[in-house]
N, CA, C and O atoms as a DFTB+ gen file, in Angstrom:
840 C
 N C O
     1  1      97.044     102.787      79.993
     2  2      97.207     101.524      81.049
     3  2      95.898     100.753      81.403
     4  3      94.795     101.256      81.192
     5  1      96.071      99.434      81.983
     6  2      94.979      98.698      82.005
     7  2      95.442      97.958      83.609
     8  3      96.542      97.906      84.157
     9  1      94.054      97.427      84.054
    10  2      94.197      96.871      85.109
    11  2      95.320      95.466      85.190
    12  3      96.152      95.161      86.045
    13  1      95.007      94.955      84.193
    14  2      95.252      93.298      83.905
    15  2      97.418      93.727      84.064
    16  3      98.208      94.670      84.088
    17  1      97.368      92.526      84.113
    18  2      99.207      92.403      84.209
    19  2      99.590      91.370      83.107
    20  3      98.719      90.645      82.625
    21  1     101.034      91.291      82.661
    22  2     101.733      90.239      82.263
    23  2     102.645      89.683      82.989
    24  3     102.995      90.176      84.061
    25  1     103.202      88.473      82.455
    26  2     104.257      87.879      83.328
    27  2     105.076      87.760      82.545
    28  3     104.922      87.775      81.324
    29  1     106.457      87.570      83.378
    30  2     107.696      87.076      82.705
    31  2     107.931      85.628      83.193
    32  3     108.056      85.553      84.415
    33  1     108.008      84.623      82.612
    34  2     107.957      83.219      82.833
    35  2     106.742      82.465      82.241
    36  3     105.782      83.180      81.954
    37  1     106.620      81.041      81.997
    38  2     105.214      80.456      81.808
    39  2     105.733      78.695      82.243
    40  3     105.402      77.778      81.491
    41  1     106.369      78.484      83.229
    42  2     106.283      77.329      83.930
    43  2     105.183      77.088      84.927
    44  3     104.025      77.500      84.984
    45  1     105.926      76.263      85.728
    46  2     105.036      75.861      86.702
    47  2     104.615      76.706      87.891
    48  3     103.538      76.777      88.483
    49  1     105.621      77.245      88.045
    50  2     105.732      78.427      89.291
    51  2     104.906      79.629      88.749
    52  3     104.345      80.388      89.539
    53  1     104.831      79.801      87.423
    54  2     104.020      80.962      86.868
    55  2     102.214      80.089      86.773
    56  3     101.156      80.709      86.674
    57  1     102.329      78.909      86.828
    58  2     100.568      78.798      87.053
    59  2     100.061      79.139      88.320
    60  3      98.910      79.551      88.468
    61  1     101.041      78.954      89.450
    62  2     100.497      79.381      90.702
    63  2     100.309      80.725      90.636
    64  3      99.181      81.100      90.955
    65  1     101.110      81.573      90.305
    66  2     100.854      82.991      90.146
    67  2      99.659      83.397      89.485
    68  3      98.911      84.315      89.819
    69  1      99.554      82.624      88.516
    70  2      98.128      83.028      87.505
    71  2      96.908      82.637      88.954
    72  3      95.884      83.278      89.185
    73  1      97.277      81.755      89.532
    74  2      95.961      81.211      90.097
    75  2      95.846      82.490      91.506
    76  3      94.750      82.864      91.925
    77  1      96.917      82.908      91.957
    78  2      96.933      83.730      93.125
    79  2      96.546      85.179      92.532
    80  3      95.816      85.834      93.277
    81  1      96.934      85.824      91.245
    82  2      96.129      86.850      90.657
    83  2      94.797      86.809      90.173
    84  3      94.185      87.871      90.289
    85  1      94.270      85.985      89.730
    86  2      92.905      85.867      89.571
    87  2      92.100      85.558      91.102
    88  3      90.916      85.825      91.310
    89  1      92.902      85.029      91.947
    90  2      91.909      85.268      93.345
    91  2      91.810      86.400      93.519
    92  3      90.694      86.865      93.749
    93  1      93.207      87.418      93.456
    94  2      92.744      88.815      93.822
    95  2      91.777      89.705      92.583
    96  3      91.557      90.915      92.645
    97  1      91.389      88.980      91.719
    98  2      90.818      89.999      90.478
    99  2      91.309      90.267      89.551
   100  3      90.613      90.743      88.654
   101  1      92.863      90.065      89.331
   102  2      93.590      90.655      88.491
   103  2      94.024      89.489      87.313
   104  3      94.386      88.333      87.531
   105  1      93.872      90.163      86.015
   106  2      93.752      89.103      84.748
   107  2      95.259      89.352      84.463
   108  3      96.051      90.150      84.965
   109  1      95.412      88.324      83.404
   110  2      96.761      87.720      83.138
   111  2      96.884      88.023      81.604
   112  3      96.763      86.963      80.991
   113  1      97.028      88.798      80.992
   114  2      96.926      88.944      79.569
   115  2      98.429      88.381      78.601
   116  3      98.480      88.377      77.371
   117  1      99.419      87.992      79.427
   118  2     100.399      87.192      78.279
   119  2     101.500      86.834      79.166
   120  3     101.702      87.307      80.285
   121  1     102.184      85.964      78.566
   122  2     103.347      85.615      79.639
   123  2     104.472      85.743      78.409
   124  3     104.257      85.471      77.228
   125  1     105.639      86.192      78.941
   126  2     106.884      86.260      78.159
   127  2     107.971      85.066      78.429
   128  3     108.222      84.580      79.531
   129  1     108.379      84.815      77.561
   130  2     109.467      83.322      77.367
   131  2     110.540      83.963      76.409
   132  3     110.320      84.595      75.376
   133  1     111.849      83.632      77.034
   134  2     112.766      83.714      75.757
   135  2     112.495      82.696      74.393
   136  3     112.821      82.830      73.213
   137  1     111.863      81.790      75.004
   138  2     111.752      80.798      73.542
   139  2     110.291      80.373      73.598
   140  3     110.166      79.168      73.816
   141  1     109.322      80.950      73.477
   142  2     108.162      80.602      73.795
   143  2     107.221      79.524      73.044
   144  3     107.413      79.467      71.829
   145  1     106.229      78.656      73.572
   146  2     105.912      77.599      73.293
   147  2     104.593      77.620      72.817
   148  3     104.353      78.632      72.158
   149  1     103.521      76.716      72.952
   150  2     101.869      76.632      72.911
   151  2     101.405      77.678      74.105
   152  3     102.215      78.084      74.938
   153  1      99.844      78.117      74.097
   154  2      99.481      78.310      75.433
   155  2      99.821      77.753      76.495
   156  3     100.420      76.707      76.244
   157  1      99.693      78.021      77.935
   158  2     100.263      77.141      78.521
   159  2      99.133      76.875      79.657
   160  3      99.135      75.788      80.235
   161  1      98.189      77.843      79.970
   162  2      97.385      77.926      80.956
   163  2      96.042      78.575      80.387
   164  3      96.218      79.764      80.121
   165  1      94.522      78.041      80.081
   166  2      93.498      78.898      79.812
   167  2      93.649      79.376      78.778
   168  3      92.867      80.305      78.575
   169  1      94.306      79.172      78.009
   170  2      94.508      80.219      76.360
   171  2      95.633      81.379      76.763
   172  3      96.117      82.095      75.887
   173  1      95.992      81.496      78.110
   174  2      96.912      82.554      78.271
   175  2      98.263      82.847      76.849
   176  3      99.227      82.081      76.856
   177  1      98.219      83.511      76.189
   178  2      99.382      83.394      74.981
   179  2     100.808      83.462      75.458
   180  3     101.029      84.319      76.314
   181  1     101.810      82.721      75.064
   182  2     103.159      82.817      75.745
   183  2     103.716      83.463      74.581
   184  3     103.699      82.899      73.488
   185  1     104.296      84.812      74.777
   186  2     104.859      85.517      73.689
   187  2     106.775      85.680      73.631
   188  3     107.377      85.759      74.702
   189  1     107.315      85.702      72.699
   190  2     108.740      85.881      72.709
   191  2     109.063      87.490      73.499
   192  3     108.556      88.584      73.248
   193  1     110.041      87.130      74.460
   194  2     110.057      88.128      75.403
   195  2     110.427      89.510      74.861
   196  3     109.984      90.445      75.527
   197  1     110.983      89.749      74.035
   198  2     111.444      91.037      73.885
   199  2     110.223      91.633      72.587
   200  3     109.795      92.780      72.714
   201  1     109.806      90.878      71.548
   202  2     108.865      91.482      70.736
   203  2     107.624      91.456      71.600
   204  3     106.891      92.403      71.316
   205  1     107.139      90.671      72.577
   206  2     105.818      90.609      73.431
   207  2     106.153      91.489      74.113
   208  3     105.112      92.081      74.399
   209  1     107.130      92.065      74.664
   210  2     106.958      93.064      75.764
   211  2     106.814      94.610      74.781
   212  3     106.074      95.517      75.162
   213  1     107.446      94.685      73.798
   214  2     107.313      95.716      73.021
   215  2     105.844      96.116      72.654
   216  3     105.358      97.243      72.754
   217  1     105.083      94.698      72.101
   218  2     103.709      94.829      71.914
   219  2     102.934      95.416      73.065
   220  3     102.109      96.328      73.012
   221  1     103.331      94.754      74.084
   222  2     102.296      94.956      75.233
   223  2     102.390      96.274      75.706
   224  3     101.409      96.920      76.076
   225  1     103.723      96.755      75.704
   226  2     103.925      98.498      76.308
   227  2     102.926      99.128      75.278
   228  3     101.936      99.708      75.725
   229  1     103.143      99.041      73.807
   230  2     101.998      99.478      73.180
   231  2     100.857      99.777      73.116
   232  3     100.334     100.772      72.615
   233  1     100.205      98.481      73.885
   234  2      98.873      98.379      74.437
   235  2      98.174      99.004      75.595
   236  3      96.979      99.131      75.862
   237  1      99.555      99.449      76.363
   238  2      99.338     100.204      77.301
   239  2      99.590      99.639      78.899
   240  3      99.397     100.163      79.996
   241  1     100.144      98.244      78.456
   242  2     100.086      97.672      79.778
   243  2     101.739      97.748      80.435
   244  3     102.788      97.455      79.862
   245  1     101.553      98.188      81.659
   246  2     102.874      98.705      82.181
   247  2     102.918      97.828      83.901
   248  3     103.676      98.125      84.824
   249  1     102.021      96.889      83.900
   250  2     101.919      96.224      85.363
   251  2     102.395      94.714      84.881
   252  3     101.816      94.016      84.049
   253  1     103.512      94.411      85.564
   254  2     103.941      93.075      85.412
   255  2     104.171      92.004      86.764
   256  3     104.230      92.429      87.918
   257  1     104.235      91.216      86.570
   258  2     105.052      90.232      87.642
   259  2     106.066      89.218      87.142
   260  3     105.806      88.472      86.197
   261  1     107.168      89.201      87.757
   262  2     107.889      88.036      87.599
   263  2     107.704      86.842      88.522
   264  3     107.859      86.608      89.720
   265  1     107.228      86.069      87.237
   266  2     106.762      84.649      87.838
   267  2     107.833      83.430      87.553
   268  3     107.432      82.504      86.848
   269  1     109.192      83.386      88.075
   270  2     110.220      82.894      87.848
   271  2     110.793      82.117      88.865
   272  3     111.680      82.868      89.271
   273  1     110.861      80.971      89.614
   274  2     111.142      80.443      90.792
   275  2     112.567      80.646      91.124
   276  3     112.921      80.831      92.289
   277  1     113.388      80.618      90.143
   278  2     115.337      81.217      90.308
   279  2     115.043      82.107      91.077
   280  3     114.143      82.892      90.779
   281  1     115.704      82.203      92.214
   282  2     115.957      83.722      92.835
   283  2     116.603      84.416      92.189
   284  3     116.198      85.502      91.774
   285  1     117.926      83.872      91.925
   286  2     118.859      85.222      91.114
   287  2     118.388      85.667      89.812
   288  3     118.567      86.844      89.499
   289  1     117.721      84.743      88.899
   290  2     117.231      85.078      87.716
   291  2     115.999      86.135      88.051
   292  3     116.011      87.209      87.448
   293  1     115.014      85.880      88.925
   294  2     113.873      86.326      89.232
   295  2     114.671      87.912      89.831
   296  3     114.340      88.940      89.240
   297  1     115.446      87.988      90.712
   298  2     115.842      89.433      90.687
   299  2     116.488      90.058      89.761
   300  3     116.403      91.274      89.593
   301  1     117.200      89.281      89.069
   302  2     117.844      90.030      87.592
   303  2     116.696      90.747      86.624
   304  3     116.807      91.910      86.238
   305  1     115.705      89.979      86.326
   306  2     114.713      90.046      85.569
   307  2     113.873      91.809      86.051
   308  3     113.668      92.790      85.336
   309  1     113.519      91.531      87.796
   310  2     112.747      92.385      88.222
   311  2     113.394      93.575      88.304
   312  3     112.806      94.615      88.009
   313  1     114.835      93.564      88.764
   314  2     115.595      94.804      88.199
   315  2     115.772      95.887      87.519
   316  3     116.053      97.046      87.824
   317  1     115.491      95.133      86.185
   318  2     115.739      95.305      84.825
   319  2     114.488      95.809      84.641
   320  3     114.489      97.016      84.400
   321  1     113.058      95.105      84.686
   322  2     111.661      95.834      84.824
   323  2     111.473      96.779      85.143
   324  3     110.782      97.516      84.440
   325  1     112.000      97.223      86.370
   326  2     111.654      98.427      87.348
   327  2     112.519      99.397      86.592
   328  3     111.976     100.469      86.322
   329  1     113.723      99.231      86.212
   330  2     114.298     100.120      85.239
   331  2     113.821     100.777      83.980
   332  3     114.176     101.868      83.534
   333  1     112.817      99.793      83.403
   334  2     112.456      99.819      82.284
   335  2     111.275     100.513      82.577
   336  3     110.644     100.730      81.543
   337  1     110.712     100.960      83.619
   338  2     109.472     101.705      84.094
   339  2     108.241     100.970      84.324
   340  3     107.080     101.376      84.358
   341  1     108.785      99.664      84.493
   342  2     107.685      98.743      84.459
   343  2     107.148      98.779      86.393
   344  3     107.926      98.927      87.336
   345  1     105.587      98.586      86.479
   346  2     105.256      98.206      87.647
   347  2     105.185      96.809      88.093
   348  3     104.563      95.960      87.454
   349  1     105.908      96.525      89.346
   350  2     105.662      95.169      89.702
   351  2     104.379      94.876      90.803
   352  3     104.273      95.359      91.930
   353  1     103.770      94.264      90.359
   354  2     102.628      93.845      91.229
   355  2     102.960      93.084      92.570
   356  3     104.033      92.499      92.714
   357  1     101.916      93.125      93.614
   358  2     101.889      92.251      94.581
   359  2     101.007      91.277      94.196
   360  3      99.973      91.725      93.698
   361  1     101.136      89.420      94.312
   362  2     100.284      88.688      94.162
   363  2     100.451      88.032      95.531
   364  3     101.416      87.451      96.027
   365  1      98.956      88.355      96.096
   366  2      98.889      87.836      97.626
   367  2      97.439      87.101      97.535
   368  3      96.425      87.712      97.197
   369  1      97.457      85.780      97.862
   370  2      96.101      85.202      98.012
   371  2      95.608      85.737      99.245
   372  3      96.189      86.214     100.220
   373  1      94.153      85.510      98.922
   374  2      93.036      85.960      99.895
   375  2      92.950      85.117     101.308
   376  3      92.592      85.481     102.428
   377  1      93.396      83.910     100.839
   378  2      93.830      83.023     102.012
   379  2      95.249      83.342     103.028
   380  3      95.328      82.846     104.151
   381  1      96.135      84.074     102.558
   382  2      97.309      84.593     103.182
   383  2      96.784      85.393     104.317
   384  3      95.662      85.899     104.332
   385  1      97.690      85.479     105.294
   386  2      97.351      86.358     106.405
   387  2      98.198      87.070     106.691
   388  3      99.275      86.513     106.906
   389  1      98.157      88.661     106.842
   390  2      99.386      89.247     106.565
   391  2      99.306      90.292     107.768
   392  3      98.188      90.806     107.800
   393  1      99.967      90.653     108.542
   394  2      99.727      91.742     109.958
   395  2      99.582      92.971     109.009
   396  3      99.951      93.085     107.840
   397  1      98.942      93.866     109.826
   398  2      98.947      95.091     109.232
   399  2     100.058      96.061     109.272
   400  3     100.112      96.979     108.454
   401  1     101.154      95.856     110.408
   402  2     101.985      96.524     110.223
   403  2     103.432      96.002     109.505
   404  3     104.523      96.566     109.597
   405  1     103.058      94.533     108.627
   406  2     104.214      94.303     108.090
   407  2     104.599      95.348     107.010
   408  3     103.715      96.044     106.511
   409  1     105.790      95.464     106.666
   410  2     106.390      96.354     105.453
   411  2     106.356      95.091     104.272
   412  3     106.824      93.967     104.454
   413  1     105.741      95.533     103.134
   414  2     105.649      94.761     102.172
   415  2     106.650      95.590     100.922
   416  3     106.477      96.800     100.779
   417  1     107.566      94.943     100.149
   418  2     108.080      95.365      98.879
   419  2     107.309      95.200      98.080
   420  3     106.142      95.021      98.427
   421  1     107.744      95.197      96.407
   422  2     106.984      94.873      95.518
   423  2     107.202      93.810      94.737
   424  3     108.381      93.466      94.825
   425  1     106.471      93.028      93.887
   426  2     106.793      92.020      93.080
   427  2     106.781      90.650      93.958
   428  3     107.339      89.630      93.554
   429  1     106.100      90.728      95.181
   430  2     105.900      90.068      96.347
   431  2     104.857      88.781      95.716
   432  3     103.824      89.004      95.084
   433  1     105.402      87.381      96.055
   434  2     104.211      86.667      96.182
   435  2     103.855      85.561      97.327
   436  3     104.627      84.766      97.863
   437  1     102.896      85.687      97.474
   438  2     102.314      85.163      98.998
   439  2     101.053      84.099      98.777
   440  3      99.860      84.397      98.829
   441  1     101.526      82.993      98.559
   442  2     100.557      81.902      98.444
   443  2      99.795      81.311      99.201
   444  3     100.201      81.231     100.360
   445  1      98.394      80.657      98.881
   446  2      97.656      80.175      99.637
   447  2      98.064      79.591     100.840
   448  3      98.814      78.616     100.832
   449  1      97.447      80.327     102.366
   450  2      97.896      79.520     103.424
   451  2      99.048      80.263     104.196
   452  3      99.155      79.975     105.388
   453  1      99.962      81.222     103.646
   454  2     100.945      81.839     104.181
   455  2     100.590      82.730     105.015
   456  3      99.676      83.545     104.883
   457  1     101.421      82.573     106.037
   458  2     101.040      84.268     107.274
   459  2     102.432      84.647     107.535
   460  3     103.471      83.994     107.636
   461  1     102.158      85.852     107.611
   462  2     103.284      86.654     107.835
   463  2     103.086      87.706     109.017
   464  3     102.277      88.617     108.839
   465  1     103.683      87.632     110.034
   466  2     103.339      88.237     111.284
   467  2     103.733      89.275     111.686
   468  3     104.524      89.799     110.902
   469  1     103.524      89.877     112.648
   470  2     103.571      91.426     113.215
   471  2     105.127      91.966     113.212
   472  3     106.028      91.254     113.658
   473  1     105.381      93.321     112.658
   474  2     106.680      93.962     112.649
   475  2     107.595      93.005     111.801
   476  3     108.814      93.041     111.966
   477  1     107.073      92.234     110.985
   478  2     108.372      91.705     110.006
   479  2     108.266      92.830     108.725
   480  3     107.493      93.765     108.522
   481  1     109.450      92.266     107.944
   482  2     109.410      92.802     106.553
   483  2     109.633      92.104     105.583
   484  3     110.105      91.024     105.937
   485  1     109.497      92.218     104.297
   486  2     109.596      91.486     103.225
   487  2     109.967      92.293     102.029
   488  3     109.199      93.073     101.466
   489  1     111.540      91.986     101.586
   490  2     111.821      92.795     100.416
   491  2     111.029      92.734      99.231
   492  3     109.856      92.366      99.296
   493  1     111.653      93.115      97.975
   494  2     110.870      93.113      96.942
   495  2     111.415      91.663      96.639
   496  3     112.491      91.170      96.977
   497  1     110.098      90.965      95.711
   498  2     110.361      90.045      94.947
   499  2     110.747      88.431      95.488
   500  3     111.249      87.401      95.038
   501  1     110.098      89.006      96.883
   502  2     109.996      87.391      98.248
   503  2     108.809      86.895      97.396
   504  3     107.878      87.438      96.800
   505  1     109.338      85.347      97.637
   506  2     108.086      84.458      97.594
   507  2     107.894      83.453      99.100
   508  3     108.597      82.507      99.455
   509  1     106.822      83.984      99.714
   510  2     106.285      82.873     100.670
   511  2     105.177      81.703     100.302
   512  3     103.952      81.818     100.274
   513  1     105.931      80.626     100.050
   514  2     105.036      79.842      99.322
   515  2     103.698      79.037     100.449
   516  3     103.390      79.220     101.627
   517  1     103.288      78.302      99.584
   518  2     102.073      77.527     100.229
   519  2     102.258      77.204     101.882
   520  3     103.163      76.550     102.401
   521  1     101.601      77.587     102.261
   522  2     101.536      77.388     104.012
   523  2     102.818      77.653     105.041
   524  3     103.093      77.024     106.063
   525  1     103.380      78.566     104.562
   526  2     104.603      78.592     105.086
   527  2     104.486      80.048     106.145
   528  3     104.051      81.123     105.732
   529  1     104.812      79.888     107.104
   530  2     104.830      80.716     108.059
   531  2     105.654      81.850     108.644
   532  3     106.274      81.415     109.614
   533  1     105.912      83.203     108.417
   534  2     107.083      84.055     109.126
   535  2     106.582      84.566     110.194
   536  3     105.498      85.147     110.233
   537  1     107.517      84.344     111.371
   538  2     106.625      84.906     112.385
   539  2     107.062      86.227     112.937
   540  3     108.038      86.580     112.275
   541  1     106.736      87.238     113.981
   542  2     107.258      88.499     114.611
   543  2     108.450      89.164     114.112
   544  3     109.433      88.432     114.218
   545  1     108.714      90.370     113.573
   546  2     109.957      90.874     113.691
   547  2     111.190      89.987     112.850
   548  3     112.372      89.798     113.135
   549  1     110.426      89.579     111.792
   550  2     111.559      89.010     110.939
   551  2     111.851      89.708     109.724
   552  3     110.906      90.304     109.207
   553  1     113.105      89.761     109.095
   554  2     113.433      90.199     108.183
   555  2     114.011      89.348     106.959
   556  3     115.058      88.703     107.009
   557  1     112.967      89.471     105.595
   558  2     113.193      88.491     104.436
   559  2     113.750      89.151     103.172
   560  3     112.900      89.655     102.438
   561  1     115.130      89.243     102.758
   562  2     115.747      90.190     101.715
   563  2     115.006      89.815     100.273
   564  3     114.291      88.919      99.823
   565  1     115.554      90.925      99.876
   566  2     115.160      90.777      98.393
   567  2     115.294      89.595      97.501
   568  3     116.350      89.037      97.202
   569  1     114.188      89.306      97.143
   570  2     114.419      87.826      96.318
   571  2     114.424      86.650      96.836
   572  3     114.432      85.683      96.075
   573  1     114.419      86.474      98.164
   574  2     114.372      85.023      98.778
   575  2     113.123      84.252      98.610
   576  3     111.999      84.669      98.329
   577  1     113.550      83.002      98.843
   578  2     111.939      82.133      98.761
   579  2     111.858      81.486     100.059
   580  3     112.853      80.988     100.586
   581  1     110.869      81.478     100.514
   582  2     110.756      80.754     101.688
   583  2     109.489      79.514     101.300
   584  3     108.286      79.693     101.493
   585  1     109.986      78.511     100.835
   586  2     109.189      77.269     100.366
   587  2     108.095      76.761     101.195
   588  3     107.849      77.143     102.340
   589  1     107.159      75.460     100.225
   590  2     106.227      75.554     101.088
   591  2     106.350      74.650     102.361
   592  3     107.113      73.685     102.386
   593  1     105.665      74.965     103.271
   594  2     105.693      74.230     104.565
   595  2     106.899      74.784     105.550
   596  3     107.165      74.069     106.516
   597  1     107.499      75.767     105.410
   598  2     108.540      76.386     106.146
   599  2     108.146      77.216     107.121
   600  3     107.194      77.921     106.783
   601  1     108.556      77.391     108.256
   602  2     107.846      77.680     109.650
   603  2     109.682      79.023     110.029
   604  3     110.813      78.543     110.105
   605  1     109.479      80.065     110.131
   606  2     110.175      80.928     110.636
   607  2     109.922      81.119     112.089
   608  3     108.720      81.349     112.221
   609  1     110.556      81.125     113.278
   610  2     110.109      81.963     114.046
   611  2     110.667      83.095     114.517
   612  3     111.649      83.287     113.800
   613  1     110.575      84.117     115.475
   614  2     110.520      85.250     116.002
   615  2     111.826      85.706     115.699
   616  3     112.705      84.867     115.903
   617  1     112.252      86.985     115.199
   618  2     113.375      87.742     114.809
   619  2     114.496      86.814     114.203
   620  3     115.644      86.655     114.617
   621  1     113.800      86.178     112.990
   622  2     114.636      85.812     111.961
   623  2     115.206      86.614     111.129
   624  3     114.586      87.650     110.890
   625  1     116.334      86.435     110.542
   626  2     116.722      87.191     109.204
   627  2     117.290      86.582     108.004
   628  3     118.511      86.611     107.852
   629  1     116.580      86.068     107.191
   630  2     117.164      85.847     105.652
   631  2     117.459      86.356     104.753
   632  3     116.619      87.022     104.148
   633  1     118.904      86.247     104.242
   634  2     119.645      87.193     103.162
   635  2     118.611      87.266     101.825
   636  3     117.504      86.736     101.722
   637  1     119.285      88.041     100.900
   638  2     118.832      88.112      99.497
   639  2     119.090      87.320      99.034
   640  3     120.255      86.938      99.134
   641  1     117.891      86.402      98.033
   642  2     118.466      85.261      97.290
   643  2     118.362      84.320      97.780
   644  3     118.539      83.367      97.021
   645  1     118.111      84.046      98.908
   646  2     118.355      82.629      99.892
   647  2     117.237      81.737      99.513
   648  3     116.115      82.223      99.364
   649  1     117.379      80.890      99.401
   650  2     116.358      79.794      99.156
   651  2     116.285      78.619     100.412
   652  3     117.221      77.862     100.669
   653  1     115.212      78.629     101.004
   654  2     114.676      78.133     102.145
   655  2     113.636      76.642     101.764
   656  3     112.457      76.649     101.409
   657  1     114.581      75.391     101.993
   658  2     113.570      74.185     101.074
   659  2     112.536      74.096     101.967
   660  3     112.481      74.596     103.090
   661  1     111.520      73.265     101.260
   662  2     110.314      72.766     101.528
   663  2     110.461      72.352     103.040
   664  3     111.394      71.597     103.313
   665  1     109.612      72.782     104.061
   666  2     109.523      72.483     105.248
   667  2     110.885      72.805     106.086
   668  3     111.104      71.962     106.956
   669  1     111.641      73.635     106.016
   670  2     112.766      74.101     106.524
   671  2     112.044      74.741     107.942
   672  3     110.990      75.366     107.832
   673  1     112.598      74.567     109.098
   674  2     112.556      75.271     110.537
   675  2     113.568      76.145     110.939
   676  3     114.742      75.780     110.981
   677  1     113.266      77.081     111.188
   678  2     114.464      78.077     111.579
   679  2     113.879      78.462     113.031
   680  3     112.679      78.726     113.118
   681  1     114.652      78.498     114.098
   682  2     114.407      78.759     115.374
   683  2     114.833      80.372     115.802
   684  3     115.864      80.853     115.332
   685  1     113.911      81.209     116.778
   686  2     114.218      82.283     117.190
   687  2     115.873      82.896     116.994
   688  3     116.978      82.408     117.231
   689  1     115.408      84.210     116.441
   690  2     116.849      84.831     116.409
   691  2     118.080      84.367     115.498
   692  3     119.226      84.784     115.666
   693  1     117.780      83.647     114.722
   694  2     118.491      83.201     113.624
   695  2     119.011      84.035     112.337
   696  3     118.108      84.404     111.586
   697  1     120.479      84.427     111.929
   698  2     120.631      84.964     110.935
   699  2     121.247      84.102     109.906
   700  3     122.177      83.336     110.160
   701  1     120.752      84.231     108.826
   702  2     120.673      83.527     107.507
   703  2     121.801      84.617     106.156
   704  3     121.548      85.803     105.943
   705  1     122.704      84.025     105.601
   706  2     123.302      85.280     104.833
   707  2     122.479      85.102     103.762
   708  3     121.480      84.384     103.738
   709  1     122.997      85.890     102.714
   710  2     122.669      86.036     101.401
   711  2     123.049      84.738     100.415
   712  3     124.006      84.056     100.782
   713  1     122.411      84.389      99.283
   714  2     122.697      83.232      98.431
   715  2     122.818      82.045      98.897
   716  3     123.491      81.222      98.277
   717  1     122.098      81.676     100.255
   718  2     122.110      80.574     101.071
   719  2     121.084      79.863     100.230
   720  3     120.193      80.460      99.627
   721  1     121.306      78.130     100.215
   722  2     120.363      77.234     100.006
   723  2     120.218      76.204     101.365
   724  3     121.113      75.521     101.862
   725  1     119.089      76.297     101.708
   726  2     119.151      75.398     102.935
   727  2     117.985      74.397     102.194
   728  3     117.066      74.748     101.454
   729  1     118.430      72.703     102.762
   730  2     117.722      71.695     102.025
   731  2     116.447      71.399     102.817
   732  3     116.207      71.511     104.019
   733  1     115.784      71.034     101.899
   734  2     114.496      70.669     102.207
   735  2     114.375      69.772     104.044
   736  3     115.018      68.772     104.361
   737  1     113.621      70.344     104.723
   738  2     113.476      69.458     106.051
   739  2     114.360      69.932     107.091
   740  3     114.300      69.599     108.274
   741  1     115.313      70.858     106.487
   742  2     116.084      71.312     107.727
   743  2     116.038      72.029     108.692
   744  3     115.388      73.061     108.527
   745  1     116.623      71.831     109.951
   746  2     116.319      72.648     111.301
   747  2     117.370      73.483     111.417
   748  3     118.452      72.966     111.696
   749  1     117.307      74.733     111.261
   750  2     118.232      75.696     111.313
   751  2     118.295      76.304     112.834
   752  3     117.429      76.988     113.379
   753  1     119.466      75.903     113.337
   754  2     119.492      76.453     114.993
   755  2     120.809      77.156     115.014
   756  3     121.185      77.320     116.175
   757  1     121.586      77.598     114.175
   758  2     122.798      78.474     114.409
   759  2     122.592      79.206     113.033
   760  3     121.949      78.824     112.055
   761  1     123.504      80.667     113.270
   762  2     123.663      81.319     112.042
   763  2     124.189      80.811     110.754
   764  3     124.796      79.756     110.940
   765  1     124.172      81.213     109.418
   766  2     124.507      80.590     108.435
   767  2     125.006      81.887     107.459
   768  3     124.343      82.890     107.191
   769  1     126.210      81.598     107.066
   770  2     127.138      82.814     106.335
   771  2     126.418      83.065     105.015
   772  3     125.315      82.634     104.681
   773  1     127.043      83.650     104.501
   774  2     126.382      83.915     103.077
   775  2     126.956      82.825     102.171
   776  3     127.794      82.075     102.671
   777  1     126.562      82.635     100.766
   778  2     126.898      81.712     100.170
   779  2     127.349      80.288     100.315
   780  3     128.326      79.707      99.841
   781  1     126.427      79.901     101.057
   782  2     126.690      78.171     101.546
   783  2     125.092      77.612     101.006
   784  3     124.018      78.066     100.612
   785  1     125.848      76.170     101.324
   786  2     124.479      75.072     101.207
   787  2     124.528      74.577     102.375
   788  3     125.599      74.307     102.919
   789  1     123.461      74.402     102.881
   790  2     123.232      73.512     104.358
   791  2     121.977      72.782     104.483
   792  3     120.941      73.153     103.931
   793  1     122.073      71.752     105.205
   794  2     121.176      70.908     105.403
   795  2     121.384      69.991     106.567
   796  3     122.403      69.870     107.248
   797  1     120.043      69.260     106.696
   798  2     120.334      68.401     108.194
   799  2     119.627      68.948     108.984
   800  3     119.132      70.042     108.713
   801  1     119.351      68.189     110.414
   802  2     118.616      68.227     111.513
   803  2     119.961      68.105     112.575
   804  3     120.361      66.952     112.734
   805  1     120.723      69.222     113.346
   806  2     120.279      70.408     112.613
   807  2     121.157      70.602     111.335
   808  3     122.091      69.877     110.990
   809  1     120.602      71.914     110.582
   810  2     121.533      72.246     109.418
   811  2     122.808      72.359     109.868
   812  3     122.999      72.778     111.010
   813  1     123.935      71.981     108.990
   814  2     125.101      72.273     109.105
   815  2     125.548      72.727     107.750
   816  3     124.884      72.314     106.799
   817  1     126.508      73.464     107.524
   818  2     127.519      73.787     106.087
   819  2     127.827      72.655     105.450
   820  3     128.764      71.987     105.887
   821  1     127.269      72.318     104.562
   822  2     128.011      71.082     103.595
   823  2     129.049      71.534     102.485
   824  3     129.945      70.769     102.128
   825  1     128.874      73.016     101.865
   826  2     129.826      73.237     100.524
   827  2     129.559      74.996     100.439
   828  3     128.561      75.565     100.883
   829  1     130.448      75.498      99.915
   830  2     130.195      76.635      99.750
   831  2     129.795      76.960      98.061
   832  3     130.501      76.465      97.182
   833  1     128.770      77.709      97.761
   834  2     128.290      77.932      96.567
   835  2     129.049      78.502      95.768
   836  3     129.806      79.382      96.178
   837  1     129.020      78.148      94.514
   838  2     129.612      78.725      93.352
   839  2     129.084      80.215      93.061
   840  3     129.507      80.841      92.089
């Protein structure tokens, strides 16, 4: 086993993950992609997913991170990786602030300037992106993404695989269901049921997701 990790994914989101991991002192040995291309960042090789995974496991690598922005796809790959015996690490920027009593799952990304306050809980494979804030007593479900510049007040619940677009604001006590997409710049002042798209100020349900 080695201290370094490999990534699932080699897109723009993966570049952010590489930066955060390196600032933690964790090296990235390779990225896995179904259709690999050239090295994508500082010479990190991009390998075909199945063949590359087998090769990395033979070399003793069992620590990984799923560096994919799409919530549903990230969760599917992460669940499969855990079932295959891989350890999914947390990528937490040194500039992120996390209260000591926050309950963190695994496979979590906290980007630069993210803040997670007291008594909150983040499930597996959650992203709290650049400059986003999660206040006290929040629950963020598995695979959810709190995009850059979002601000969640206290006692907010965000469902699994839900996407809060850039700059979303959520007032205290709101519950947002699973598989919701909230448009950028929205202000959420009422609960949102599972499986909808909502946007606006105040955010209103506009359509059901397929």
